[in-house]
RODO-2510 file (C-alpha; in nm, 4 decimals, decimal comma):
residues 512
     n   res          X          Y          Z
     1     m    -4,1151    -0,5770     1,7427
     2     n    -4,0908    -0,8995     1,9425
     3     q    -3,7494    -0,9253     2,1109
     4     n    -3,7799    -1,3061     2,1076
     5     i    -3,7336    -1,3046     1,7294
     6     f    -3,3920    -1,1428     1,7646
     7     e    -3,2901    -1,3836     2,0389
     8     n    -3,4045    -1,6798     1,8265
     9     i    -3,1955    -1,5723     1,5267
    10     s    -2,8963    -1,5107     1,7514
    11     d    -2,9296    -1,8583     1,9015
    12     l    -2,9559    -2,0163     1,5555
    13     i    -2,6348    -1,8438     1,4474
    14     t    -2,4538    -1,9462     1,7651
    15     s    -2,5575    -2,3113     1,7186
    16     g    -2,4492    -2,3145     1,3542
    17     a    -2,8007    -2,3449     1,2086
    18     f    -2,7245    -2,0829     0,9458
    19     l    -2,9846    -2,1870     0,6878
    20     e    -3,2642    -2,1491     0,9399
    21     a    -3,1159    -1,8223     1,0608
    22     e    -3,0949    -1,7027     0,7004
    23     q    -3,4656    -1,7441     0,6350
    24     a    -3,5620    -1,5883     0,9677
    25     a    -3,3354    -1,2880     0,9110
    26     v    -3,4589    -1,2283     0,5550
    27     d    -3,8222    -1,2438     0,6716
    28     l    -3,7496    -1,0058     0,9588
    29     l    -3,5745    -0,7585     0,7286
    30     e    -3,8730    -0,7496     0,4934
    31     e    -4,1027    -0,6839     0,7875
    32     i    -3,8858    -0,4072     0,9328
    33     e    -3,8291    -0,2263     0,6005
    34     s    -4,2038    -0,1812     0,5613
    35     k    -4,2327    -0,0174     0,9021
    36     d    -3,9795     0,2673     0,9017
    37     d    -4,1463     0,5139     1,1353
    38     g    -3,8319     0,7198     1,1896
    39     s    -3,8014     0,6031     1,5481
    40     q    -3,4872     0,5081     1,7394
    41     a    -3,6326     0,1602     1,7822
    42     f    -3,6386     0,1158     1,4051
    43     v    -3,2707     0,2143     1,3789
    44     i    -3,1774    -0,0389     1,6481
    45     f    -3,3845    -0,3179     1,4902
    46     k    -3,2470    -0,2618     1,1416
    47     f    -2,8903    -0,2312     1,2718
    48     n    -2,9218    -0,5680     1,4468
    49     v    -3,0661    -0,7384     1,1407
    50     a    -2,7773    -0,6086     0,9316
    51     g    -2,5426    -0,7617     1,1890
    52     f    -2,7184    -1,0960     1,1480
    53     l    -2,6780    -1,0745     0,7714
    54     v    -2,3024    -1,0222     0,8132
    55     d    -2,2660    -1,3393     1,0226
    56     i    -2,4936    -1,5468     0,8013
    57     g    -2,3334    -1,4250     0,4798
    58     h    -1,9880    -1,5108     0,6131
    59     a    -2,0908    -1,8612     0,7189
    60     l    -2,2719    -1,9338     0,3911
    61     s    -2,0123    -1,7577     0,1712
    62     n    -2,2831    -1,5276     0,0409
    63     r    -2,1334    -1,1889    -0,0511
    64     g    -2,4790    -1,0572    -0,1310
    65     y    -2,5700    -1,0453     0,2374
    66     a    -2,2513    -0,8542     0,3201
    67     l    -2,3274    -0,6025     0,0457
    68     k    -2,6826    -0,5645     0,1768
    69     a    -2,5502    -0,5139     0,5297
    70     v    -2,3109    -0,2390     0,4152
    71     e    -2,6000    -0,0710     0,2356
    72     i    -2,8091    -0,0815     0,5541
    73     f    -2,5287     0,0470     0,7764
    74     e    -2,4569     0,3380     0,5440
    75     s    -2,8254     0,4259     0,5244
    76     l    -2,8338     0,4483     0,9050
    77     e    -2,5118     0,6477     0,9520
    78     s    -2,6840     0,9856     0,9872
    79     r    -2,9267     0,8419     1,2412
    80     i    -2,7039     0,6560     1,4879
    81     e    -2,6058     0,9477     1,7109
    82     g    -2,7359     0,8795     2,0598
    83     v    -2,8806     0,5469     1,9439
    84     i    -2,5936     0,3201     1,8398
    85     d    -2,2477     0,3462     1,9961
    86     p    -2,0062     0,4661     1,7230
    87     h    -1,7529     0,1950     1,8037
    88     q    -2,0203    -0,0716     1,7536
    89     y    -2,1343     0,0900     1,4308
    90     f    -1,7854     0,1014     1,2758
    91     y    -1,7050    -0,2484     1,4030
    92     n    -2,0094    -0,4015     1,2349
    93     r    -1,9565    -0,2066     0,9151
    94     a    -1,5953    -0,3263     0,9054
    95     n    -1,7123    -0,6864     0,9460
    96     a    -1,9474    -0,6446     0,6526
    97     k    -1,6779    -0,4963     0,4290
    98     c    -1,4409    -0,7801     0,5153
    99     h    -1,6967    -1,0323     0,3971
   100     i    -1,7535    -0,8522     0,0677
   101     v    -1,4088    -0,9698    -0,0406
   102     e    -1,4245    -1,3353    -0,1332
   103     q    -1,2273    -1,5653     0,0955
   104     v    -0,9531    -1,6218    -0,1570
   105     s    -0,5950    -1,6904    -0,0608
   106     t    -0,3925    -1,3839     0,0351
   107     f    -0,1609    -1,4839    -0,2464
   108     d    -0,4466    -1,4212    -0,4919
   109     l    -0,5276    -1,0681    -0,3725
   110     t    -0,4664    -0,7868    -0,6197
   111     f    -0,4056    -0,4137    -0,5951
   112     s    -0,7737    -0,3727    -0,6779
   113     s    -0,9357    -0,6323    -0,4537
   114     i    -0,7308    -0,5214    -0,1529
   115     e    -0,9003    -0,1797    -0,1537
   116     t    -1,2130    -0,3100     0,0203
   117     l    -0,9996    -0,4750     0,2879
   118     v    -0,8163    -0,1455     0,3295
   119     e    -1,1528     0,0228     0,3899
   120     a    -1,2463    -0,2476     0,6400
   121     k    -0,9165    -0,2078     0,8226
   122     n    -0,9795     0,1667     0,8498
   123     e    -1,3252     0,0974     0,9939
   124     y    -1,1756    -0,1285     1,2616
   125     w    -0,9277     0,1443     1,3547
   126     k    -1,2184     0,3907     1,3805
   127     s    -1,4029     0,1479     1,6054
   128     i    -1,1051     0,1066     1,8362
   129     k    -1,0402     0,4803     1,8565
   130     e    -1,4056     0,5503     1,9361
   131     a    -1,4067     0,2763     2,2007
   132     r    -1,0933     0,4182     2,3639
   133     k    -1,2669     0,7530     2,4057
   134     v    -1,5245     0,5933     2,6347
   135     n    -1,3070     0,3103     2,7755
   136     e    -1,5165     0,0436     2,6072
   137     e    -1,2643    -0,1524     2,4034
   138     f    -1,3570    -0,5162     2,3578
   139     p    -1,1419    -0,8107     2,2430
   140     e    -1,3542    -0,8941     1,9386
   141     q    -1,2443    -0,5630     1,7858
   142     y    -0,8832    -0,6723     1,7983
   143     v    -0,9560    -1,0277     1,6825
   144     n    -1,1293    -0,9063     1,3685
   145     l    -0,8737    -0,6316     1,3086
   146     a    -0,6005    -0,8952     1,3322
   147     n    -0,7904    -1,1207     1,0928
   148     c    -0,8211    -0,8326     0,8467
   149     l    -0,4499    -0,7530     0,8753
   150     k    -0,3659    -1,1201     0,8280
   151     r    -0,5576    -1,1241     0,4996
   152     q    -0,3408    -0,8311     0,3881
   153     f    -0,0272    -1,0287     0,4823
   154     r     0,0562    -0,7974     0,7725
   155     l     0,1591    -1,1031     0,9703
   156     s     0,3775    -0,9475     1,2384
   157     e     0,0995    -0,7100     1,3458
   158     a    -0,1657    -0,9806     1,3300
   159     l     0,0436    -1,2104     1,5502
   160     w     0,1061    -0,9213     1,7899
   161     y    -0,2679    -0,8782     1,8350
   162     y    -0,3394    -1,2513     1,8600
   163     d    -0,0788    -1,2855     2,1340
   164     s    -0,2372    -0,9971     2,3248
   165     i    -0,5875    -1,1348     2,2820
   166     r    -0,5094    -1,4846     2,4020
   167     e    -0,3978    -1,3352     2,7325
   168     m    -0,6965    -1,1051     2,7893
   169     a    -0,9690    -1,3169     2,6239
   170     p    -0,8496    -1,6781     2,5752
   171     e    -1,2063    -1,7988     2,5298
   172     i    -1,2398    -1,6520     2,1782
   173     p    -1,1787    -1,9427     1,9365
   174     q    -1,1375    -1,7259     1,6256
   175     s    -0,8215    -1,5771     1,7742
   176     w    -0,6601    -1,9193     1,8187
   177     i    -0,7706    -2,0436     1,4758
   178     n    -0,6456    -1,7402     1,2888
   179     r    -0,3175    -1,7322     1,4779
   180     s    -0,2504    -2,0870     1,3591
   181     e    -0,3445    -1,9876     1,0052
   182     a    -0,1115    -1,6862     1,0246
   183     l     0,1750    -1,9160     1,1225
   184     l     0,0987    -2,1394     0,8253
   185     m     0,1107    -1,8319     0,6010
   186     l     0,4412    -1,7332     0,7590
   187     n     0,5824    -2,0711     0,6700
   188     t     0,5118    -2,0122     0,3011
   189     v     0,7621    -1,7254     0,2990
   190     s     1,0043    -1,8450     0,5647
   191     n     1,0033    -2,2176     0,4889
   192     s     1,1207    -2,2667     0,8448
   193     y     0,8974    -2,5202     1,0106
   194     s     1,0298    -2,5838     1,3599
   195     g     0,9088    -2,7937     1,6473
   196     k     0,7908    -2,4773     1,8201
   197     m     0,5976    -2,3598     1,5148
   198     l     0,4236    -2,6967     1,4901
   199     h     0,3466    -2,6787     1,8608
   200     e     0,1965    -2,3302     1,8293
   201     i    -0,0158    -2,4273     1,5278
   202     s    -0,1419    -2,7435     1,6952
   203     s    -0,2033    -2,5662     2,0253
   204     g    -0,4107    -2,2972     1,8551
   205     y    -0,6361    -2,5471     1,6824
   206     n    -0,6647    -2,7502     2,0017
   207     q    -0,7698    -2,4484     2,2073
   208     a    -1,0319    -2,3617     1,9467
   209     s    -1,1685    -2,7188     1,9367
   210     r    -1,2390    -2,7031     2,3097
   211     s    -1,4352    -2,3783     2,2881
   212     k    -1,8013    -2,3784     2,3836
   213     f    -1,8534    -2,0974     2,1321
   214     l    -1,7958    -2,3171     1,8258
   215     p    -2,0608    -2,5402     1,6665
   216     p    -1,9795    -2,9125     1,7191
   217     d    -1,8847    -2,9759     1,3547
   218     y    -1,6365    -2,6889     1,3598
   219     a    -1,4925    -2,8030     1,6928
   220     a    -1,4395    -3,1545     1,5591
   221     y    -1,2634    -3,0250     1,2486
   222     y    -1,0189    -2,8126     1,4464
   223     g    -0,9558    -3,1047     1,6793
   224     e    -0,8470    -3,3059     1,3756
   225     q    -0,6229    -3,0209     1,2630
   226     a    -0,4627    -3,0072     1,6069
   227     e    -0,3826    -3,3770     1,5931
   228     r    -0,2420    -3,3457     1,2427
   229     f     0,0174    -3,0900     1,3485
   230     r     0,0865    -3,2510     1,6846
   231     q     0,2807    -3,5305     1,5197
   232     g     0,6533    -3,4948     1,5519
   233     i     0,6465    -3,2348     1,8321
   234     s     0,8970    -3,2931     2,1085
   235     e     0,7531    -3,2891     2,4603
   236     n     1,0592    -3,0974     2,5782
   237     d     1,0086    -2,8030     2,3409
   238     h     0,8007    -2,5896     2,5783
   239     a     1,0322    -2,6392     2,8782
   240     e     1,3382    -2,5657     2,6672
   241     t     1,1793    -2,2472     2,5332
   242     k     1,1127    -2,1154     2,8848
   243     k     1,4675    -2,2001     2,9919
   244     e     1,6212    -2,0268     2,6908
   245     f     1,4031    -1,7208     2,7433
   246     e     1,5282    -1,6784     3,0996
   247     e     1,8866    -1,6827     2,9719
   248     l     1,8274    -1,3828     2,7427
   249     s     1,9310    -1,0331     2,8440
   250     e     1,6680    -0,8113     3,0045
   251     y     1,6634    -0,5979     2,6923
   252     r     1,6066    -0,8968     2,4649
   253     k     1,3353    -1,0303     2,6950
   254     y     1,1640    -0,6946     2,6576
   255     c     1,1945    -0,7129     2,2780
   256     c     1,0397    -1,0613     2,2766
   257     r     0,7583    -0,9730     2,5165
   258     s     0,6804    -0,6539     2,3234
   259     s     0,6961    -0,8145     1,9761
   260     l     0,9872    -0,5967     1,8673
   261     t     1,2356    -0,8529     1,7374
   262     l     1,3479    -0,8672     1,3748
   263     s     1,3577    -1,2460     1,3720
   264     e     1,1132    -1,4714     1,1899
   265     h     1,1400    -1,7273     1,4667
   266     g     1,0756    -1,4466     1,7125
   267     l     0,7332    -1,3872     1,5563
   268     y     0,6017    -1,6867     1,7476
   269     c     0,8704    -1,7988     1,9938
   270     s     1,0954    -1,6456     2,2600
   271     c     1,3706    -1,9068     2,2665
   272     a     1,7353    -1,8682     2,1648
   273     g     1,6179    -1,8468     1,8029
   274     a     1,4796    -1,5010     1,8829
   275     a     1,7980    -1,3815     2,0523
   276     r     1,9261    -1,2055     1,7411
   277     d     1,7774    -0,9834     1,4705
   278     n     1,8758    -1,2388     1,2053
   279     l     1,6168    -1,1404     0,9452
   280     t     1,7634    -1,1610     0,5935
   281     i     1,6223    -1,1680     0,2414
   282     p     1,7711    -1,5065     0,1439
   283     l     1,6694    -1,7933     0,3673
   284     a     1,9310    -1,9670     0,5761
   285     a     2,1870    -2,1537     0,3640
   286     t     2,0001    -2,0851     0,0380
   287     t     2,1283    -1,9358    -0,2837
   288     v     1,9387    -1,6542    -0,4519
   289     g     2,0152    -1,5172    -0,7975
   290     g     2,0123    -1,1526    -0,8961
   291     a     2,2356    -0,8531    -0,8437
   292     f     1,9590    -0,6802    -0,6505
   293     v     1,9909    -0,9125    -0,3500
   294     p     2,3089    -0,7607    -0,2018
   295     q     2,1683    -0,4163    -0,2857
   296     m     1,8507    -0,4864    -0,0920
   297     e     2,0491    -0,6480     0,1899
   298     a     2,2416    -0,3214     0,2160
   299     v     1,9080    -0,1396     0,2459
   300     l     1,7919    -0,3927     0,5042
   301     n     2,1088    -0,3368     0,7080
   302     r     2,0266     0,0336     0,7210
   303     l     1,6615    -0,0360     0,8122
   304     k     1,7615    -0,2725     1,0916
   305     s     2,0185    -0,0302     1,2273
   306     e     1,7775     0,2634     1,2450
   307     f     1,4942     0,0487     1,3777
   308     s     1,7274    -0,0864     1,6471
   309     m     1,7990     0,2696     1,7563
   310     a     1,4278     0,3541     1,7658
   311     r     1,3565     0,0360     1,9617
   312     r     1,6339     0,1041     2,2113
   313     c     1,5103     0,4588     2,2706
   314     y     1,1595     0,3257     2,3231
   315     f     1,2871     0,0608     2,5647
   316     e     1,4855     0,3115     2,7659
   317     y     1,1854     0,5417     2,7849
   318     t     0,9408     0,2708     2,8931
   319     e     1,1596     0,0437     3,1049
   320     a     1,4820     0,2093     3,2205
   321     e     1,4950     0,3773     3,5597
   322     i     1,4807     0,7551     3,5583
   323     e     1,8173     0,9092     3,6428
   324     i     1,7531     1,1432     3,9324
   325     d     2,0879     1,3187     3,8899
   326     l     2,0104     1,3867     3,5250
   327     i     1,6759     1,5408     3,6138
   328     h     1,8566     1,7644     3,8627
   329     e     2,1088     1,8690     3,5982
   330     e     1,8483     1,9504     3,3323
   331     c     1,7251     2,3035     3,3883
   332     f     1,4196     2,4405     3,2078
   333     t     1,2360     2,7647     3,2637
   334     d     0,9001     2,7003     3,4258
   335     l     0,6465     2,8546     3,1896
   336     e     0,3559     2,6658     3,3487
   337     t     0,2783     2,4956     3,0175
   338     n     0,2865     2,1377     3,1489
   339     e     0,5342     2,0460     2,8708
   340     c     0,7294     1,7182     2,8835
   341     l     1,0968     1,8092     2,8561
   342     g     1,4265     1,6299     2,9050
   343     l     1,6250     1,3327     2,7830
   344     d     1,3642     1,0682     2,8600
   345     f     1,1000     1,2411     2,6517
   346     e     1,3502     1,3076     2,3740
   347     k     1,4033     0,9310     2,3528
   348     l     1,0311     0,8870     2,2927
   349     r     1,0319     1,1587     2,0278
   350     t     1,3419     1,0111     1,8640
   351     a     1,1824     0,6656     1,8398
   352     f     0,8827     0,8186     1,6636
   353     r     1,0920     1,0262     1,4244
   354     l     1,3288     0,7427     1,3268
   355     c     1,0392     0,5223     1,2201
   356     f     0,9477     0,7622     0,9400
   357     g     1,3016     0,7528     0,8084
   358     v     1,2868     0,3731     0,7958
   359     l     0,9584     0,3770     0,6055
   360     d     1,0758     0,6353     0,3523
   361     k     1,3865     0,4270     0,2803
   362     i     1,1636     0,1268     0,2108
   363     g     0,9635     0,3373    -0,0347
   364     f     1,2814     0,4622    -0,1990
   365     a     1,4171     0,1077    -0,2431
   366     i     1,0887    -0,0105    -0,3982
   367     c     1,0828     0,2818    -0,6400
   368     e     1,4475     0,2521    -0,7380
   369     h     1,4494    -0,1208    -0,7964
   370     h     1,1202    -0,1342    -0,9836
   371     s     1,1586     0,2027    -1,1635
   372     l     0,8429     0,3370    -1,0030
   373     k     0,9379     0,6844    -0,8862
   374     p     0,6391     0,9201    -0,9202
   375     k     0,6697     1,2057    -1,1672
   376     s     0,7384     1,4516    -0,8884
   377     g     1,0517     1,2542    -0,8013
   378     m     0,9623     1,2789    -0,4322
   379     v     0,9322     0,9488    -0,2493
   380     y     0,7457     0,9384     0,0806
   381     f     0,6313     0,5999     0,2003
   382     q     0,2688     0,6900     0,2607
   383     n     0,1966     0,8474    -0,0793
   384     f     0,4470     0,7394    -0,3465
   385     w     0,2101     0,4645    -0,4660
   386     q    -0,0383     0,6884    -0,6563
   387     l    -0,2148     0,3827    -0,7994
   388     d    -0,4779     0,5832    -0,9848
   389     r    -0,2267     0,7826    -1,1908
   390     d    -0,0322     0,6968    -1,5062
   391     n    -0,1357     0,3287    -1,5057
   392     r     0,0606     0,2761    -1,1862
   393     r    -0,1902     0,0244    -1,0491
   394     e    -0,1187    -0,1993    -1,3471
   395     k     0,2565    -0,1511    -1,3013
   396     f     0,2363    -0,2510    -0,9369
   397     e     0,0188    -0,5473    -1,0287
   398     e     0,2976    -0,6768    -1,2530
   399     i     0,5409    -0,6952    -0,9615
   400     k     0,2839    -0,7884    -0,6975
   401     t     0,3767    -1,0062    -0,4037
   402     p     0,1943    -1,0469    -0,0710
   403     g     0,4763    -0,8474     0,0884
   404     l     0,4238    -0,5573    -0,1514
   405     l     0,0485    -0,5616    -0,0899
   406     a     0,1199    -0,5493     0,2832
   407     l     0,3443    -0,2464     0,2358
   408     y     0,0680    -0,0712     0,0436
   409     s    -0,1806    -0,1523     0,3201
   410     i     0,0533    -0,0086     0,5837
   411     a     0,1015     0,3054     0,3745
   412     t    -0,2749     0,3632     0,3596
   413     d    -0,2815     0,3840     0,7400
   414     l    -0,0655     0,6965     0,7171
   415     n    -0,2193     0,8500     0,4031
   416     e    -0,4780     1,1244     0,4442
   417     h    -0,6064     1,0692     0,0893
   418     k    -0,6928     0,7064     0,1768
   419     n    -0,8704     0,8110     0,4981
   420     g    -0,5926     0,6472     0,6967
   421     e    -0,6684     0,6472     1,0668
   422     w    -0,3061     0,7336     1,1531
   423     k    -0,2676     1,0131     0,8989
   424     n    -0,2029     1,2607     1,1793
   425     f     0,1248     1,0789     1,2585
   426     k     0,2920     1,2384     0,9569
   427     r     0,1637     1,5824     1,0518
   428     l     0,3063     1,5456     1,4008
   429     r     0,6381     1,4216     1,2636
   430     n     0,6568     1,7260     1,0350
   431     a     0,5846     1,9521     1,3301
   432     m     0,8635     1,7788     1,5197
   433     e     1,1110     1,8245     1,2342
   434     h     1,0146     2,1633     1,0945
   435     g     0,8086     2,3347     1,3624
   436     f     0,7188     2,2587     1,7208
   437     l     0,5634     1,9414     1,8553
   438     v     0,4796     2,0037     2,2190
   439     i     0,4093     1,6978     2,4318
   440     v     0,2253     1,7863     2,7504
   441     h     0,1361     1,5991     3,0636
   442     p    -0,2348     1,5066     3,0722
   443     g    -0,4514     1,7884     3,1960
   444     s    -0,5324     2,1419     3,0986
   445     v    -0,2707     2,3552     2,9232
   446     d    -0,2732     2,7242     3,0059
   447     d    -0,0214     2,9168     2,7969
   448     i    -0,0448     3,2155     3,0295
   449     f     0,2816     3,3672     2,9036
   450     g     0,2063     3,3165     2,5341
   451     a     0,5054     3,0844     2,4994
   452     y     0,3545     2,9056     2,1985
   453     e     0,2502     3,2140     2,0072
   454     l     0,5840     3,2310     1,8259
   455     s     0,4483     3,0319     1,5327
   456     g     0,1223     2,8953     1,4036
   457     d     0,3004     2,5659     1,3382
   458     v     0,2720     2,4335     1,6942
   459     e     0,1131     2,0946     1,7604
   460     l     0,0122     1,9951     2,1133
   461     v    -0,0426     1,6319     2,2091
   462     e    -0,0933     1,4776     2,5508
   463     l     0,1732     1,2361     2,6721
   464     d    -0,0489     0,9303     2,7127
   465     v    -0,1853     0,9809     2,3604
   466     f     0,1643     1,0222     2,2166
   467     e     0,2872     0,7096     2,3945
   468     k     0,0144     0,5092     2,2188
   469     m     0,1124     0,6706     1,8881
   470     v     0,4759     0,5668     1,9295
   471     e     0,3777     0,2114     2,0198
   472     q     0,1581     0,1962     1,7098
   473     m     0,4230     0,3534     1,4883
   474     i     0,6996     0,1198     1,5949
   475     q     0,4787    -0,1821     1,5237
   476     l     0,3852    -0,0443     1,1806
   477     t     0,7535     0,0044     1,1053
   478     r     0,8507    -0,3444     1,2182
   479     s     0,5724    -0,4854     1,0025
   480     a     0,6980    -0,2865     0,7036
   481     i     1,0509    -0,4234     0,7471
   482     f     0,9214    -0,7807     0,7449
   483     s     0,7068    -0,7039     0,4406
   484     f     1,0046    -0,5497     0,2613
   485     v     1,2017    -0,8697     0,3205
   486     f     0,9166    -1,0962     0,2139
   487     h     0,8697    -0,8983    -0,1081
   488     f     1,2309    -0,9140    -0,2200
   489     r     1,2721    -1,2714    -0,1024
   490     q     0,9901    -1,3792    -0,3324
   491     k     1,1356    -1,1727    -0,6159
   492     g     1,4687    -1,3421    -0,5631
   493     l     1,3142    -1,6883    -0,5655
   494     e     1,1296    -1,6023    -0,8874
   495     e     1,4630    -1,5450    -1,0636
   496     s     1,4746    -1,8700    -1,2608
   497     v     1,7760    -1,7476    -1,4587
   498     p     2,0052    -1,5295    -1,2478
   499     t     2,0808    -1,1925    -1,4063
   500     g     2,3687    -1,1225    -1,1760
   501     p     2,5870    -1,2976    -0,9222
   502     t     2,4370    -1,5633    -0,7029
   503     v     2,4582    -1,4776    -0,3369
   504     s     2,4503    -1,7139    -0,0438
   505     f     2,4145    -1,5752     0,3075
   506     q     2,4971    -1,8059     0,5950
   507     r     2,3532    -1,7417     0,9384
   508     v     2,3482    -1,9411     1,2568
   509     n     2,0243    -2,1361     1,2741
   510     l     1,9247    -2,1478     1,6390
   511     q     1,5649    -2,2546     1,5830
   512     m     1,4236    -2,5432     1,7794
***
C-alpha cells in the first residue's frame, strides 16, 4: 500500500478539504477491504482509514462514518496486540463513539442518548490508563476526554482538564474553543456573566483563531467570536485578578490552583470571587419557590462541610510540611512490609473515604426528593439508578436536567456493571472500612512474617497509584456537588407556582 495515499488524505483533512478527503478515504477503504491477507500491515492500514473516517464524519456531520469506524475498530480488537498501541486504539474508538451521538445541545440529551457518550468516556479513561502504564500520555487524550465530559455537563471536570492542557499544550485550538463553550454553558445555569468570564471566553476564541492547526475559515470564525465577547471587558480585569489572588491565604491559593473551590466564579477565575465556597442552589439575590429548596440547602451544607474536610486533609497531605517530632512519636513495629503508616497517610485515606460519604448523600437526596428509592431500599451513589428496571429510565427522564445527567455519568465511572474505569475505587473504600486497605511505598512487597494472612480481605495498593486515585476521586466528588446544585436550581426555577414558602438567599457578590 502506497504510504503517500495516507499522507495525502491526512493533509486534506488538516487543510479542511473534507469532501476530497471523504472520497479518497472511501476509495481506500474499498481497496483495503478486498485485500485482507491477515498481516499486521493490513491491521495498521485499516486502523488508519477508520481514523480518517472519524475525522471526516465529524467535520461533515455524517454519523454513518463514525458507525463504520466503530465497526472497523471492533473487528480489529483481537488483532491489535503488538501492532497497535492499546492507548491509541481506545482513544480512536472513543472518538468514533463520541461522533455517533449527534451534536445536539447538552440540554437535549436524554437518559438514552447519553449512554453512547458514557461508553466513549470509558474508552478515553481506558486510553489514559493504558498510556500511563508506558508513560506515553498525550494532550489530545485529555482534550477529547474534556470535550466528552463537557457534553455530559460535567463542567467542573472539563474546565479542570482544559486549564491543565493550556499549560502543557497551548497550541491545541480545540482546547481553547471548548473551554470557551464550557463557560457559555456554565452561564446558562449560573446566569453570572462577569468581566472575567467574558475575558476568558474571548481569550479562548482568540487563541484558537491564531492557531496554525485550524483551517482559515474556522480561524476567521473564531476571530469574530473573540471580538464579539471582547466588548465591554475592562483592561484592568487581569491585573486586578492577579492582585486579588496574591492576597488570598496559602490554603485558598492551593484550592484555586488545584480546582478545588466550591464557587462558580472559582471555576474560571482566582480573584476575590473565589475566596469563599459560596455555592448555593438559588442564585444571588433571587427568589426560588418550593419547600424543597431549604431542604436541599441543608443537604448542600452537609456536602460542603464533608468535602471541605476531605479537601483540607488532601491539602495537608500534599502541601504541609512533615512534622519530624510527630514521626518520632509514632511507633510502629517494623514488619518489613513497606506499608505507609502514620498521620500523614491517614489524612490521604480520610480524604478518599469522605468522598464516598458525600456521593451517597447526593444519591439519597435525589431518591428522597423524587421518590426514586430502589426496591432494595439501599441507596449507593454508583448503583441506585438501575435505569433498566421497573421503568426507572422513564421516571428519570421525567425529571431530567443536565445536572442530573451529569450525576448519572459520574456514577457510571464508579459502577462495575457499567464498565466504569474507576469501579475499583469502591472496592478499595470497602476494604478500608470493613477490611484492610494496605498502602505501600512503591517497590516489591515481601510479607515475610505473614502479617497480611489474617484475612483474605486485604487490598494492597502502591502509594503513587493511590495518590492518583484520591486526586481523581476528589475531583469526581466536587463535580457531583456542582451537578447536584445545578439540578435542584433548575428544578426550583421550573416551579412556576410555588408549592411551599419562597426562599431568598443573600450572599456577598464579589465577582468582577
